[in-house]
C-alpha positions as CSV (number, residue, x, y, z in Angstrom):
1,M,22.1,-15.8,-1.2
2,A,20.3,-17.0,-4.3
3,V,17.5,-18.7,-2.4
4,S,15.2,-16.5,-0.4
5,P,14.4,-17.6,3.1
6,Q,10.8,-17.1,2.2
7,I,10.9,-19.7,-0.6
8,F,8.6,-22.1,1.3
9,P,4.9,-21.1,1.6
10,Q,3.1,-21.8,4.8
11,R,1.8,-25.3,5.2
12,K,-1.9,-26.2,5.5
13,R,-1.9,-29.2,7.8
14,R,-3.2,-27.5,10.9
15,P,-6.9,-26.7,10.8
16,P,-7.8,-23.0,11.0
17,A,-9.0,-21.5,14.3
18,G,-12.6,-21.6,13.1
19,A,-12.4,-25.4,12.8
20,F,-12.3,-25.8,16.6
21,I,-15.6,-25.7,18.5
22,T,-16.6,-25.5,22.1
23,P,-18.3,-28.6,23.5
24,K,-21.9,-28.2,24.7
25,F,-21.1,-28.9,28.4
26,S,-22.7,-27.8,31.6
27,D,-20.7,-25.2,33.6
28,R,-18.9,-27.7,35.8
29,N,-18.2,-30.1,32.9
30,L,-16.8,-27.3,30.8
31,V,-14.3,-26.4,33.6
32,T,-13.5,-30.1,34.0
33,S,-12.8,-30.4,30.3
34,L,-10.5,-27.4,30.6
35,L,-8.6,-29.1,33.4
36,V,-8.3,-32.3,31.4
37,L,-7.1,-30.5,28.3
38,S,-4.6,-28.4,30.2
39,Q,-3.2,-31.5,31.9
40,E,-2.9,-33.3,28.5
41,I,-0.8,-30.4,27.2
42,S,1.3,-30.3,30.4
43,C,2.2,-34.0,29.8
44,L,3.4,-33.3,26.2
45,K,7.2,-33.3,25.8
46,P,8.7,-30.0,24.5
47,I,10.0,-30.3,21.0
48,D,13.6,-31.4,21.3
49,F,14.7,-29.5,18.2
50,L,14.0,-26.2,16.4
51,V,11.0,-24.5,18.2
52,K,12.1,-25.9,21.6
53,R,11.9,-22.6,23.5
54,N,8.5,-21.8,22.2
55,S,7.0,-25.1,23.0
56,L,8.5,-25.3,26.4
57,S,7.3,-21.9,27.3
58,I,3.7,-22.5,26.3
59,I,3.6,-25.9,28.0
60,R,4.8,-24.3,31.2
61,K,2.1,-21.6,31.0
62,T,-0.6,-24.2,30.4
63,K,0.6,-26.2,33.4
64,L,0.1,-23.2,35.6
65,L,-3.3,-22.6,34.1
66,S,-4.3,-26.2,35.2
67,I,-4.0,-24.9,38.8
68,L,-6.6,-22.3,38.1
69,F,-9.0,-25.0,36.8
70,E,-8.4,-27.2,39.8
71,E,-9.2,-24.3,42.2
72,L,-12.4,-23.6,40.3
73,L,-13.5,-27.2,40.6
74,R,-12.8,-27.3,44.4
75,N,-15.0,-24.2,45.0
76,P,-17.9,-24.5,42.4
77,I,-20.1,-21.4,42.1
78,P,-22.5,-20.2,39.5
79,Y,-20.6,-18.4,36.7
80,S,-21.6,-15.3,34.9
81,S,-22.1,-15.2,31.2
82,S,-18.8,-13.4,30.7
83,A,-16.9,-16.0,32.7
84,L,-18.5,-18.8,30.7
85,L,-17.6,-17.1,27.5
86,C,-14.0,-16.8,28.6
87,F,-14.0,-20.5,29.4
88,E,-15.3,-21.4,26.0
89,E,-12.7,-19.3,24.2
90,M,-10.0,-20.7,26.5
91,Y,-11.0,-24.2,25.5
92,I,-10.6,-23.4,21.8
93,I,-7.2,-21.8,22.4
94,L,-6.0,-24.9,24.4
95,Q,-7.2,-27.1,21.6
96,R,-5.1,-25.1,19.1
97,I,-2.1,-25.2,21.4
98,K,-2.3,-29.0,21.7
99,T,-2.7,-29.4,18.0
100,L,0.2,-27.1,17.2
101,I,2.6,-29.0,19.5
102,E,1.6,-32.4,18.3
103,D,1.9,-31.2,14.7
104,C,5.4,-30.0,15.3
105,S,6.4,-33.1,17.3
106,F,5.2,-35.7,14.8
107,G,5.5,-34.0,11.5
108,S,8.5,-33.6,9.1
109,K,11.6,-32.1,10.8
110,T,13.0,-30.7,7.6
111,W,9.6,-29.1,6.8
112,L,9.5,-27.6,10.3
113,L,13.0,-26.3,9.8
114,A,12.0,-24.5,6.6
115,H,9.0,-22.9,8.5
116,N,10.6,-22.2,11.9
117,Q,9.8,-18.5,11.6
118,S,6.1,-18.9,10.8
119,V,5.7,-21.7,13.4
120,S,7.3,-19.5,16.0
121,N,4.9,-16.8,15.1
122,N,2.0,-19.3,15.5
123,F,3.2,-20.0,19.1
124,H,3.4,-16.2,19.8
125,E,-0.1,-15.5,18.4
126,L,-1.6,-18.2,20.7
127,T,0.3,-16.7,23.7
128,L,-1.1,-13.2,22.9
129,E,-4.6,-14.6,22.5
130,L,-4.3,-16.3,25.9
131,S,-3.1,-13.0,27.4
132,T,-6.1,-11.2,25.9
133,L,-8.5,-13.7,27.5
134,L,-6.8,-13.4,30.9
135,D,-7.2,-9.6,30.7
136,V,-11.0,-9.9,30.3
137,F,-11.4,-12.8,32.7
138,P,-13.6,-11.7,35.6
139,I,-11.2,-12.9,38.2
140,K,-13.0,-11.2,41.1
141,E,-16.3,-13.1,40.4
142,V,-15.0,-16.6,40.7
143,S,-13.8,-16.8,44.4
144,L,-10.2,-17.7,44.0
145,S,-7.6,-17.9,46.7
146,E,-5.0,-15.2,47.0
147,D,-2.3,-17.5,45.7
148,V,-4.2,-18.5,42.6
149,V,-5.1,-14.9,41.9
150,E,-1.4,-14.0,42.0
151,L,-0.7,-17.0,39.8
152,V,-3.2,-15.8,37.2
153,V,-1.7,-12.3,37.2
154,L,1.7,-13.8,36.8
155,I,0.6,-15.9,33.8
156,K,-1.1,-12.8,32.2
157,K,2.1,-10.8,32.7
158,Q,4.3,-13.5,31.2
159,C,1.9,-13.8,28.1
160,S,1.7,-10.1,27.5
161,E,5.5,-9.7,27.7
162,A,6.3,-12.7,25.5
163,R,8.1,-12.0,22.2
164,A,8.2,-14.0,19.0
165,C,11.6,-15.6,18.9
166,V,13.6,-17.9,16.6
167,D,16.7,-19.5,17.9
168,P,19.7,-18.1,16.0
169,R,21.1,-21.6,15.6
170,D,17.8,-22.8,14.1
171,D,17.7,-19.9,11.7
172,S,21.3,-20.6,10.7
173,L,20.5,-24.3,10.1
174,R,17.5,-23.3,8.0
175,R,19.6,-21.0,5.8
176,E,22.2,-23.8,5.3
177,V,19.5,-26.2,4.0
178,L,18.2,-23.5,1.6
179,A,21.7,-22.8,0.4
180,M,22.2,-26.6,-0.1
181,L,19.0,-26.9,-2.2
182,D,20.2,-23.9,-4.2
183,G,23.5,-25.6,-4.8
184,I,21.8,-28.8,-5.9
185,K,19.8,-26.7,-8.4
186,R,23.1,-25.6,-9.9
187,E,24.3,-29.3,-9.9
188,I,26.7,-28.8,-7.0
189,V,27.0,-32.0,-5.0
190,P,26.4,-31.3,-1.3
191,D,29.4,-31.5,1.1
192,H,28.9,-34.8,2.9
193,S,30.3,-33.6,6.2
194,K,28.1,-30.5,6.2
195,L,25.1,-32.7,5.2
196,Q,25.8,-35.1,8.1
197,R,26.1,-32.3,10.6
198,I,22.7,-30.8,9.6
199,F,20.9,-34.1,9.7
200,H,22.6,-34.9,13.1
201,E,21.3,-31.6,14.5
202,L,17.8,-32.4,13.2
203,G,17.9,-35.8,14.9
204,I,17.9,-37.7,11.6
205,R,20.8,-40.0,12.4
206,N,20.2,-43.3,10.6
207,S,18.6,-45.0,7.7
208,L,15.4,-45.7,9.6
209,S,14.9,-42.1,10.7
210,C,15.5,-41.0,7.1
211,G,12.8,-43.3,6.0
212,E,10.4,-41.9,8.6
213,E,11.3,-38.4,7.5
214,I,10.6,-39.2,3.9
215,E,7.2,-40.6,4.9
216,S,6.3,-37.5,6.8
217,L,7.3,-35.3,3.8
218,E,5.2,-37.5,1.5
219,E,2.2,-36.9,3.8
220,E,3.0,-33.2,3.8
221,V,2.5,-33.2,0.0
222,Q,-1.2,-33.8,0.6
223,N,-1.4,-30.8,2.9
224,Q,-0.3,-28.3,0.2
225,V,-2.8,-26.5,-2.0
226,D,-0.8,-25.6,-5.1
227,E,1.8,-27.2,-7.3
228,K,4.6,-24.9,-6.3
229,S,4.2,-25.8,-2.6
230,K,4.1,-29.5,-3.5
231,S,7.1,-29.4,-5.7
232,E,9.1,-27.7,-2.9
233,V,8.2,-30.6,-0.6
234,V,9.4,-33.0,-3.2
235,A,12.7,-31.1,-3.3
236,L,13.1,-31.8,0.4
237,I,12.2,-35.5,-0.2
238,G,15.0,-35.6,-2.8
239,L,17.5,-34.1,-0.4
240,V,16.6,-36.6,2.4
241,L,16.7,-39.6,0.1
242,Y,20.1,-38.5,-1.1
243,A,21.3,-38.1,2.4
244,K,19.9,-41.5,3.3
245,C,21.9,-43.2,0.6
246,V,25.2,-41.4,0.9
247,L,25.3,-41.0,4.7
248,Y,23.7,-44.1,6.1
249,G,23.9,-46.6,3.3
250,T,21.2,-48.4,1.3
251,S,18.8,-50.8,3.0
252,T,16.2,-53.4,2.3
253,P,12.8,-53.8,4.0
254,G,14.5,-56.3,6.4
255,N,16.4,-53.5,8.1
256,D,14.4,-50.4,7.2
257,H,10.8,-51.1,8.1
258,R,8.4,-48.6,6.8
259,R,5.3,-47.8,8.9
260,R,3.2,-47.6,5.8
261,K,3.8,-51.0,4.3
262,P,1.0,-53.5,4.8
263,S,2.2,-56.6,6.5
264,P,2.7,-59.6,4.1
265,E,-0.1,-61.4,5.8
266,V,-2.7,-58.8,4.8
267,N,-4.6,-60.1,1.8
268,I,-5.9,-57.1,-0.2
269,P,-9.3,-57.9,-1.8
270,V,-9.2,-58.4,-5.5
271,D,-11.7,-55.6,-6.2
272,F,-9.4,-53.2,-4.4
273,R,-6.4,-53.9,-6.7
274,C,-5.7,-51.9,-9.9
275,P,-5.8,-54.3,-12.9
276,I,-2.6,-52.6,-14.3
277,T,-0.3,-52.6,-11.3
278,L,-2.2,-55.2,-9.2
279,E,-1.6,-52.9,-6.2
280,M,-4.3,-51.4,-3.9
281,M,-6.0,-48.4,-5.6
282,R,-5.7,-45.0,-3.9
283,E,-7.7,-43.0,-6.5
284,P,-10.0,-45.4,-8.3
285,V,-11.5,-44.0,-11.5
286,V,-13.8,-45.5,-14.1
287,V,-12.9,-45.5,-17.9
288,A,-15.3,-45.5,-20.9
289,T,-15.6,-49.3,-20.8
290,G,-16.8,-49.3,-17.2
291,Q,-13.5,-50.8,-15.9
292,T,-12.0,-49.3,-12.7
293,Y,-8.2,-48.5,-12.5
294,D,-6.0,-46.4,-10.2
295,Q,-5.9,-42.9,-11.6
296,A,-2.1,-42.7,-11.7
297,S,-1.8,-46.0,-13.6
298,I,-4.5,-45.4,-16.2
299,N,-3.2,-41.9,-16.8
300,L,0.2,-43.2,-17.5
301,W,-1.3,-45.9,-19.8
302,I,-3.2,-43.3,-21.8
303,E,-0.3,-40.8,-21.9
304,S,1.9,-43.6,-23.3
305,G,-0.3,-43.5,-26.5
306,H,-2.7,-46.4,-25.8
307,N,-6.4,-45.9,-26.7
308,T,-7.6,-49.2,-25.4
309,C,-8.9,-50.5,-22.1
310,P,-6.0,-52.5,-20.6
311,K,-8.2,-55.2,-19.2
312,T,-10.7,-55.8,-22.0
313,G,-8.7,-54.6,-25.0
314,Q,-11.7,-52.6,-26.2
315,T,-11.1,-49.2,-27.9
316,L,-11.9,-46.4,-25.5
317,A,-14.7,-44.2,-26.8
318,H,-13.2,-41.3,-24.8
319,T,-10.5,-40.8,-22.3
320,N,-12.6,-39.1,-19.6
321,L,-12.0,-40.6,-16.1
322,T,-14.8,-40.7,-13.6
323,P,-13.9,-40.9,-9.9
324,N,-15.2,-44.1,-8.2
325,V,-16.1,-42.4,-4.9
326,A,-18.0,-45.4,-3.5
327,L,-15.1,-47.8,-4.1
328,K,-12.6,-45.3,-2.7
329,N,-14.6,-45.0,0.5
330,L,-14.8,-48.8,0.8
331,I,-11.0,-49.1,0.4
332,A,-10.5,-46.4,3.0
333,M,-12.8,-48.2,5.5
334,W,-10.9,-51.5,4.8
335,C,-7.6,-49.8,5.4
336,R,-8.8,-48.3,8.6
337,D,-10.0,-51.7,9.8
338,Q,-6.6,-53.3,8.8
339,K,-4.7,-50.4,10.4
340,I,-3.1,-49.6,7.0
341,P,-2.8,-45.8,6.2
342,F,-4.8,-45.1,3.1
343,Q,-2.4,-42.6,1.5
344,D,1.1,-43.8,0.4
345,S,4.2,-42.6,-1.2
346,R,2.4,-42.3,-4.5
347,A,1.0,-39.1,-3.1
348,C,4.0,-37.5,-4.8
349,N,3.0,-38.9,-8.2
350,G,1.8,-36.2,-10.6
351,V,3.6,-33.4,-8.7
352,S,5.9,-31.4,-10.9
353,P,9.3,-31.5,-9.2
354,N,11.4,-28.3,-9.3
355,K,15.0,-28.1,-10.4
356,A,16.4,-29.0,-7.0
357,A,14.2,-32.1,-6.8
358,R,15.3,-33.3,-10.2
359,E,18.9,-32.7,-9.6
360,A,18.7,-34.4,-6.2
361,T,17.2,-37.5,-7.9
362,K,20.0,-37.5,-10.5
363,M,22.7,-37.3,-7.8
364,T,21.0,-40.1,-5.8
365,V,20.7,-42.4,-8.9
366,T,24.3,-41.7,-9.9
367,F,25.5,-42.6,-6.4
368,L,23.5,-45.8,-6.4
369,V,24.5,-46.9,-9.9
370,N,28.2,-46.3,-9.1
371,K,27.9,-48.2,-5.9
372,L,26.2,-51.1,-7.7
373,S,28.9,-51.3,-10.3
374,V,31.5,-51.9,-7.7
375,S,29.5,-54.1,-5.3
376,R,31.4,-57.3,-4.5
377,S,28.9,-59.0,-2.2
378,L,25.3,-60.1,-3.0
379,E,24.0,-58.6,0.2
380,A,25.4,-55.1,-0.6
381,A,24.1,-55.4,-4.2
382,N,20.7,-56.4,-2.9
383,D,20.5,-53.2,-0.8
384,V,21.3,-51.0,-3.7
385,V,19.0,-52.8,-6.1
386,Y,16.2,-52.5,-3.6
387,E,16.7,-48.7,-3.4
388,L,16.7,-48.5,-7.2
389,R,13.5,-50.6,-7.3
390,A,11.8,-48.2,-4.8
391,L,13.0,-45.1,-6.6
392,A,11.9,-46.5,-10.0
393,K,8.4,-46.8,-8.5
394,T,8.0,-43.1,-7.6
395,N,7.8,-41.1,-10.8
396,S,8.7,-40.9,-14.5
397,H,11.7,-38.6,-13.8
398,S,13.3,-41.2,-11.5
399,R,12.7,-43.9,-14.1
400,T,14.4,-41.8,-16.8
401,C,17.4,-41.0,-14.5
402,I,17.9,-44.7,-13.6
403,A,17.8,-45.9,-17.2
404,E,20.0,-43.1,-18.5
405,A,22.6,-43.7,-15.7
406,G,23.1,-47.2,-17.1
407,A,21.4,-49.3,-14.4
408,L,19.7,-51.8,-16.8
409,P,22.8,-53.9,-17.6
410,L,23.7,-54.0,-13.9
411,L,20.2,-55.1,-13.0
412,V,20.2,-57.8,-15.7
413,R,23.3,-59.2,-14.1
414,Y,21.3,-60.3,-11.0
415,L,18.3,-61.8,-12.8
416,D,19.9,-65.2,-12.5
417,S,21.0,-64.7,-8.9
418,E,20.6,-67.7,-6.5
419,F,19.8,-65.1,-3.8
420,P,16.0,-65.0,-4.0
421,N,15.6,-61.5,-2.6
422,L,18.1,-60.1,-5.0
423,Q,16.4,-61.7,-8.0
424,V,13.0,-60.4,-6.9
425,N,14.3,-56.9,-6.4
426,A,16.1,-56.9,-9.8
427,V,13.1,-58.1,-11.8
428,T,10.8,-55.7,-10.0
429,A,13.2,-52.8,-10.6
430,I,13.1,-53.6,-14.3
431,L,9.3,-53.9,-14.1
432,N,9.1,-50.4,-12.6
433,L,11.4,-49.0,-15.2
434,S,9.3,-50.5,-18.0
435,I,6.3,-48.4,-17.0
436,L,8.0,-45.5,-18.8
437,E,7.4,-45.9,-22.5
438,Q,10.9,-44.8,-23.6
439,N,12.4,-47.4,-21.2
440,K,10.6,-50.3,-23.0
441,K,12.8,-49.9,-26.0
442,M,15.9,-49.7,-23.8
443,I,14.9,-52.9,-22.0
444,M,14.2,-54.8,-25.3
445,E,17.6,-53.7,-26.7
446,T,19.7,-54.3,-23.6
447,D,21.7,-57.5,-24.0
448,G,20.2,-60.3,-22.0
449,A,17.4,-58.2,-20.5
450,L,14.5,-59.9,-22.2
451,N,15.9,-63.4,-22.0
452,G,16.7,-62.8,-18.3
453,V,13.1,-61.7,-17.6
454,V,11.7,-64.7,-19.5
455,E,14.1,-67.0,-17.6
456,V,12.8,-65.6,-14.3
457,L,9.2,-66.2,-15.5
458,C,9.9,-69.8,-16.2
459,S,12.3,-70.8,-13.4
460,G,12.4,-68.0,-10.9
461,S,13.3,-68.8,-7.3
462,T,10.0,-67.4,-5.9
463,W,6.5,-66.8,-6.9
464,D,6.9,-63.1,-6.4
465,A,9.8,-63.2,-8.9
466,K,7.8,-65.1,-11.5
467,G,4.7,-62.9,-11.0
468,N,6.7,-59.7,-11.5
469,A,8.4,-61.2,-14.5
470,A,4.9,-61.8,-15.9
471,A,3.9,-58.2,-15.1
472,T,7.0,-57.1,-17.0
473,I,5.9,-59.1,-20.0
474,F,2.6,-57.4,-19.7
475,S,4.2,-53.9,-19.6
476,L,6.5,-54.5,-22.5
477,S,3.7,-56.0,-24.6
478,G,1.9,-52.6,-24.5
479,V,4.0,-51.8,-27.6
480,H,2.6,-53.6,-30.7
481,V,6.0,-54.6,-32.2
482,Y,7.2,-56.0,-28.9
483,R,3.9,-57.8,-28.4
484,K,4.5,-59.7,-31.6
485,K,8.1,-60.4,-30.7
486,L,7.1,-61.7,-27.2
487,G,4.3,-63.8,-28.7
488,R,6.8,-65.7,-30.9
489,K,8.8,-67.0,-27.9
490,T,7.9,-70.5,-26.8
491,R,9.2,-69.9,-23.3
492,V,7.0,-66.9,-22.9
493,I,3.9,-68.9,-23.8
494,R,4.8,-71.8,-21.7
495,G,6.0,-69.7,-18.7
496,L,2.7,-67.7,-18.6
497,L,0.5,-70.8,-18.9
498,D,2.5,-72.7,-16.3
499,L,2.2,-69.8,-13.9
500,V,-1.6,-69.8,-14.4
501,K,-1.7,-73.5,-13.7
502,T,0.5,-73.7,-10.6
503,G,1.1,-70.2,-9.2
504,P,-0.7,-68.6,-6.2
505,T,-3.6,-66.3,-6.9
506,N,-1.7,-63.1,-7.3
507,S,0.8,-64.7,-9.7
508,K,-2.0,-66.3,-11.7
509,R,-3.5,-62.9,-12.1
510,D,-0.2,-61.4,-13.3
511,A,0.1,-64.1,-15.9
512,L,-3.5,-63.8,-17.1
513,V,-3.2,-60.0,-17.6
514,A,0.0,-60.6,-19.6
515,I,-1.8,-63.3,-21.7
516,L,-4.6,-61.0,-22.4
517,N,-2.3,-58.3,-23.7
518,L,-0.4,-60.8,-25.9
519,C,-3.7,-62.1,-27.2
520,G,-4.1,-58.7,-29.0
521,D,-2.1,-60.3,-31.8
522,R,-4.0,-63.0,-33.9
523,E,-0.9,-65.1,-34.6
524,T,-0.1,-65.2,-30.9
525,V,-3.6,-66.4,-30.1
526,G,-2.9,-69.4,-32.3
527,R,0.2,-70.2,-30.4
528,F,-1.6,-69.9,-27.1
529,V,-4.3,-72.2,-28.3
530,D,-1.8,-74.8,-29.3
531,G,-0.2,-74.4,-25.9
532,G,-3.5,-75.2,-24.2
533,V,-4.7,-71.8,-23.1
534,V,-8.4,-72.6,-23.2
535,V,-8.1,-75.6,-20.8
536,T,-5.7,-73.7,-18.6
537,V,-7.9,-70.6,-18.3
538,T,-11.1,-72.5,-18.0
539,G,-9.6,-74.3,-15.0
540,V,-9.2,-71.0,-13.1
541,M,-12.5,-69.6,-14.0
542,S,-14.0,-70.3,-10.6
543,S,-11.2,-68.5,-8.7
544,L,-10.4,-65.7,-11.1
545,P,-13.6,-65.4,-13.2
546,E,-13.1,-61.8,-14.5
547,E,-9.6,-62.3,-15.7
548,A,-10.3,-65.8,-17.1
549,V,-13.4,-64.9,-19.1
550,T,-11.7,-61.8,-20.5
551,V,-8.9,-63.9,-21.8
552,L,-11.4,-66.3,-23.4
553,E,-13.2,-63.4,-25.0
554,A,-9.9,-62.3,-26.5
555,V,-9.2,-65.8,-27.7
556,V,-12.6,-66.2,-29.3
557,K,-12.4,-62.7,-30.9
558,R,-9.1,-63.5,-32.6
559,G,-9.7,-67.0,-34.1
560,G,-9.9,-69.4,-31.2
561,I,-13.6,-70.1,-31.4
562,V,-13.3,-73.8,-32.2
563,A,-10.8,-74.4,-29.4
564,V,-13.1,-72.7,-26.8
565,A,-16.2,-74.5,-28.2
566,E,-14.5,-77.9,-28.0
567,A,-13.3,-77.4,-24.4
568,Q,-15.6,-79.5,-22.3
569,G,-18.1,-77.4,-20.4
570,S,-16.8,-74.1,-21.7
571,V,-20.1,-72.9,-23.2
572,K,-22.0,-73.9,-20.0
573,R,-19.5,-72.1,-17.8
574,L,-19.8,-68.9,-19.9
575,G,-23.5,-69.2,-19.7
576,L,-23.4,-69.5,-15.9
577,L,-21.3,-66.4,-15.7
578,L,-24.2,-64.5,-17.2
579,R,-26.0,-65.1,-14.0
580,E,-23.4,-65.5,-11.3
581,G,-20.5,-63.3,-12.5
582,S,-19.6,-59.7,-11.7
583,E,-20.7,-57.0,-14.0
584,T,-17.4,-57.2,-15.9
585,A,-17.5,-61.0,-16.1
586,R,-21.1,-61.0,-17.4
587,E,-20.2,-58.5,-20.1
588,S,-17.1,-60.5,-21.3
589,A,-19.1,-63.8,-21.2
590,A,-21.9,-62.3,-23.3
591,A,-19.4,-60.9,-25.8
592,A,-17.6,-64.3,-26.1
593,L,-20.9,-66.2,-26.5
594,V,-22.1,-63.7,-29.2
595,T,-19.0,-64.3,-31.3
596,M,-19.1,-68.1,-30.7
597,C,-22.7,-68.5,-31.5
598,G,-22.6,-66.0,-34.4
599,K,-19.6,-67.6,-36.1
600,G,-19.1,-71.0,-34.5
601,G,-22.2,-73.0,-35.7
602,A,-25.6,-74.3,-34.6
603,E,-24.1,-76.8,-32.2
604,I,-22.9,-74.1,-30.0
605,V,-26.2,-72.3,-30.1
606,A,-28.0,-75.5,-29.3
607,E,-25.8,-76.2,-26.3
608,L,-26.4,-72.7,-25.0
609,A,-30.1,-72.9,-25.6
610,A,-30.3,-76.1,-23.7
611,M,-29.2,-74.4,-20.5
612,A,-32.1,-74.0,-18.0
613,G,-33.2,-70.3,-17.6
614,I,-30.7,-69.0,-20.2
615,E,-33.2,-66.4,-21.6
616,R,-33.9,-65.1,-18.2
617,M,-30.2,-64.6,-17.5
618,I,-29.9,-62.7,-20.8
619,W,-32.9,-60.5,-20.0
620,E,-31.4,-59.7,-16.6
621,L,-28.2,-58.6,-18.3
622,M,-30.1,-56.5,-20.7
623,G,-31.8,-54.8,-17.8
624,S,-28.9,-54.3,-15.4
625,G,-25.6,-54.7,-17.3
626,T,-23.2,-52.2,-18.7
627,T,-23.9,-50.4,-22.0
628,R,-21.8,-52.9,-23.8
629,G,-23.2,-55.8,-21.8
630,K,-26.7,-54.8,-22.7
631,R,-25.8,-54.6,-26.4
632,K,-24.2,-58.0,-26.4
633,A,-27.0,-59.6,-24.4
634,A,-29.5,-58.2,-27.0
635,A,-27.4,-59.7,-29.9
636,L,-27.2,-63.0,-28.0
637,L,-31.0,-63.1,-27.6
638,R,-31.5,-62.5,-31.3
639,I,-29.2,-65.4,-32.2
640,L,-31.1,-67.8,-29.8
641,R,-34.5,-66.8,-31.3
642,R,-33.3,-67.2,-34.9
643,W,-32.0,-70.6,-34.0
644,A,-35.3,-71.5,-32.3
645,A,-37.2,-70.4,-35.5
646,G,-35.1,-72.8,-37.5
647,L,-32.9,-70.2,-39.2
648,D,-29.8,-72.1,-38.5
649,G,-28.1,-72.8,-41.8
650,D,-25.8,-69.9,-41.5
651,F,-24.5,-71.2,-38.2
652,V,-23.5,-74.6,-39.6
653,D,-21.7,-73.1,-42.5
654,G,-20.0,-70.6,-40.3
655,Y,-18.8,-73.3,-37.9
656,R,-17.3,-75.3,-40.8
657,T,-15.6,-72.3,-42.3
658,V,-14.0,-71.2,-39.0
659,N,-13.0,-74.8,-38.1
660,T,-11.2,-75.2,-41.5
661,A,-9.5,-71.9,-41.3
662,L,-8.2,-72.5,-37.7
663,N,-6.9,-75.9,-38.5
664,A,-5.0,-74.5,-41.5
665,S,-3.6,-71.7,-39.3
666,S,-2.5,-74.1,-36.5
667,S,-0.6,-76.3,-39.0
668,R,1.4,-73.3,-40.1
669,T,2.2,-72.1,-36.6
670,V,5.9,-72.1,-35.7
671,L,7.0,-71.2,-32.2
672,S,10.3,-69.4,-31.8
673,T,12.6,-69.7,-28.8
């Protein structure tokens, strides 16, 4: 056979023997703890697949041992040092036995199948260690009844005569799976009847159990220490996902609940969300501008050729990423309080899949796309689109496969669906596909794709659909030429501004991030100004200060000084953010005010100078802000002092020049549809 049975390295989930310690108990309490631990093991159910004989045997032996501990507690006597040492070592072995059984019972079934030989050896090693302990146990010193003495001798004999064994049926099943993975590598589609039989024997018999198996494998990725081991786990994930789709049908969250998904009612704190994906960060890292992003998201952004900070638009001085350990700990604590597992399926991101994993993904995508092309009911189509949406979220290879399989035109077909869930799934699938740089061009060139996304943005059936359409606009606008094209569309401008005005918080945030990206183009800024961006963004500054002030900074930087200056209370609000805002908001507010005061005229400087305590706010930012924030604060202080000294002629001329230029630019602005 082409694939060696030893292809899978040993897993690292179980802690080593040295990780277990003996509790510092008194003599009686130590024996009591042994009794409790042995009874806990006795209550465990034997594993109902694979290493069933091994687990059943060691559970029975442990149950017999509990009789020994009961006898010792009924007739307490002082124990010798050798007896106590045996008790301590026995406690550690029982801990390891319990951990091994629980690990096999609740872990991945396919991974356990691939390791049935090594797991059987682990059971055998523990049995031999137990035999060694019983050999040296001073049985004559502890005043046991004759029946119990005979029982201990029996257990010792059983342990010493035990042999490592693998059920021939289990080993045959293991070899079949390895052969199937080898066939997938060679682009041979698995025989569906054989695949169904294997999964039935493993106890994976419906879509739900497949989903649980995939989750267990995703957790297993974290237990591996090298890329090869991780990629082999990803290959098993690919096989299970393929089986899930072809054997048990596609399914939406409504009939395939995942343990890991936070409930819709859970409101993830804003500071825990990645500014790029707006999802909870798992590996928060800090970039050169001081902004924090999820590592996978910002890596993809940088690898796509961007050299700017997605949130602020600033050019990155370097691409080094610094782990934000403090924030990660806070997120982990919050997840624990909310009973949400901290790790998720993105644990597989960044893992290099092997040939079997890549081919399994291609087969799954081909099956889904073919099924979608012939779907006649909206419900059936929704199930398939949801699977494509979930698959497109996993990694770049999946996104490539989905796009190359021709899924985009099929997804576009459902953007105008009256079935809300189907519309959300379709636009979100396109959003996930757009993360890959090469797919952006395909989306922009696919007939009806861009107009369909814009239509969802403007008149989608749910806020989720509108928000994800805005996020898609954000993703596509990462390419300069597409940014200009999107900025010329009236409906894009109106749709984003309307979403900021009327949408829920998460949708507002999606829209603001998209607006910020589009404002990287000076002509588009003029169109946003004409559309009322300043008033709209100023109106949400209290609820979304960081996003709002960052947008205002971009507008000011690219020709919208007059519009911001003329908005009632805008200068005062920016000034207040210097004192009340977060570190990021203070930095952006200072940058916006420097540009406004430096180029907008003495009237703006006078309005800012009239604010009570403004110099103190600036001094505080100079002392505790980011590097850029300190620099902007110092520049702002110099401007205020020049104004106070009467050196204000340049400000007046600058204001008139900018005002005239902006009015001329606005009169020439023509919005396209």
